N, C-alpha and C positions, 0 to 999 in steps of 0.2 A: 576576450574570452569567446570562443566559438560555441554557438548553440548546438544542441544535440537532439537526436530523435529519441522517442521512447524505446525504440528497438535497440538502441545502443546501450541502454541500461537493463535490458531484459535479463532476468535471472530465473532459472528453473531449478528447483530442488525436488528430487523424487526419492521417496523412501517408503518403507513398509511399516505398517502399524504392528508393533510387537506387544506381547502380553503385559509387560511391565509399564506400558504407556496407556493402559485402558482403565476405565472405571468398572464398577460392578456389573454394568450392562454389556461389557466387552466392547465399548466404543472408546475411541481416542479421547483422552482428557482434553477439555477445552484449553486449559493452560498449556498443554503440550503443543496443541495446534497453534496457539498464539505465539509460542516461542519459535516454531518453525517459520511462521509468517514474518516475525520480526527479523529473523536471520536473513531470509530471502530479500526482504525490503531493505535491510541494511546494506547488503551486497549491491543491490540495485542503485541505491542512493550513492554509494561509494563509486560505482562505475560511472555514474553521471557526473559527480563532482570531482572525482579523483582526490578526495580529501577524507580525513577522518570524519565520520558522521555519528551523531547521537540521536536516539529516538526522542522526539519532542512531544509527540502525542499519538495515541491510538484514537483516531477520529471516529471510526466506524468499524464494527465487526458484525457480520451476520452469520450465525450458526444455523444455516438453513437445513442441513442434512447431517445426520450422525455419520461418523467415519468408523466402520466396524473393524474389529481385530482382523489382521491379515490383509487389509486393503493396501493397495498401492496408491499412495497419495502424492500428487504433484502440486507444488506451490509455485505459481508464476507471479513475478513482480516486475513492474515497470514504473519509472518516474513519469507521472502524468503532467506535472507542472512544476516549475521552479519559480520561486519568488526571490527576494534579495539574497538571503542566506539559507532559506529553507526549501525543501522539496516535498511534494506530495507523492506518495507511492501507492499505487493501486495494486492489490494482491487478489488473485483468483486462485481458489483451491479446487482441485479436481480429484475425483475418485475414478480409478480404472477398474472396470469389471474384469474379474479374473479369467473368465471364460471367453467372452467376446472381445475384450480389449477396448470396448466402448468407454469413452470418458463422459462423466456426468459432473456438472458443477455442483460442488457441495457447499462452499462457503466463499465469502469475500471479505476484504477489509481495506481500510484506507489508513495509512500511517503517515506521519509527518516527521521528517528528519531535518536536522540542522548540520551543515558542514562547519567544521571547526579546524583551527590550526593546532599545532603541537601544544599550545598553552591553553586550549579550550575556548579561544576567542572565535566567534562566528566569522566566516569568510564568505565572500561572494561565490555564487554558483552560476554555471551557464544556463541560458534560457532553454526551454523545450520547444521543439518544432514538431508538433503532431502531424502524422501523415495519414493514417487510416481514419475512417469515420468514427470508430469507437474511441480512438485516441483523441480526436477532435472534440467529441462529446465530453470525455472525461476532463480534457484540458479546460473547456469552458465551465464545466460544473465546479472545478477546483476553486475558482475565484469566489463563487457563491459560498462554497463550504468554508473557505478561509474567512470571508466576511461574517458569516454566521458565527463561527468560533470566536472571532474578535468581538462581535456584538454581545454574545452571551457572557464573555469574560469581562465586559465593561471597558475594553481597550479602544473601541470606537463608538461613536454615537449613532443612533438609528439613521440620522440624516446622512451619514457618511457611507452607509451600506448601499451604495448605488445599484449594485448587481441584484441585491435582494429586493430593493424597492421596485426594480423593473419587472420582477415576477408578478407584482400585484397591480400594475398599471394597465 
């Protein structure tokens, strides 16, 4: 199985925020944004694995900025790291200024997907070969995030969380 770069899984979804998708403050519903992020991340994970993928977890979402009615929203997703059958996907959300065209980062999230066969059984996925500095940073951090998740869920012992221990030495 040949390793792939994050760029090979890059997915960009661009859309406009419409009135039926907003809350009483005329900002995009958080759940609507989460759905858009999940769709982009799912496509990204499928591009990386070339398999059916299922959302295993939403590891982190930061709602840093409201997304107003009428905004052009771009959701960008890339696979940052692959493990045996799972993939971490990092999602950046951008708002485009209607007049200047300048993009501002509004939100971000990290989702985990598992590749499965037609019967739902997990299957192996290709490794990730990060190229840029940000891809390398996200790749390295992904292992710490995975260990933290496994530690909090009781699936590994603290002594086995070697990447986390290294942060405190």
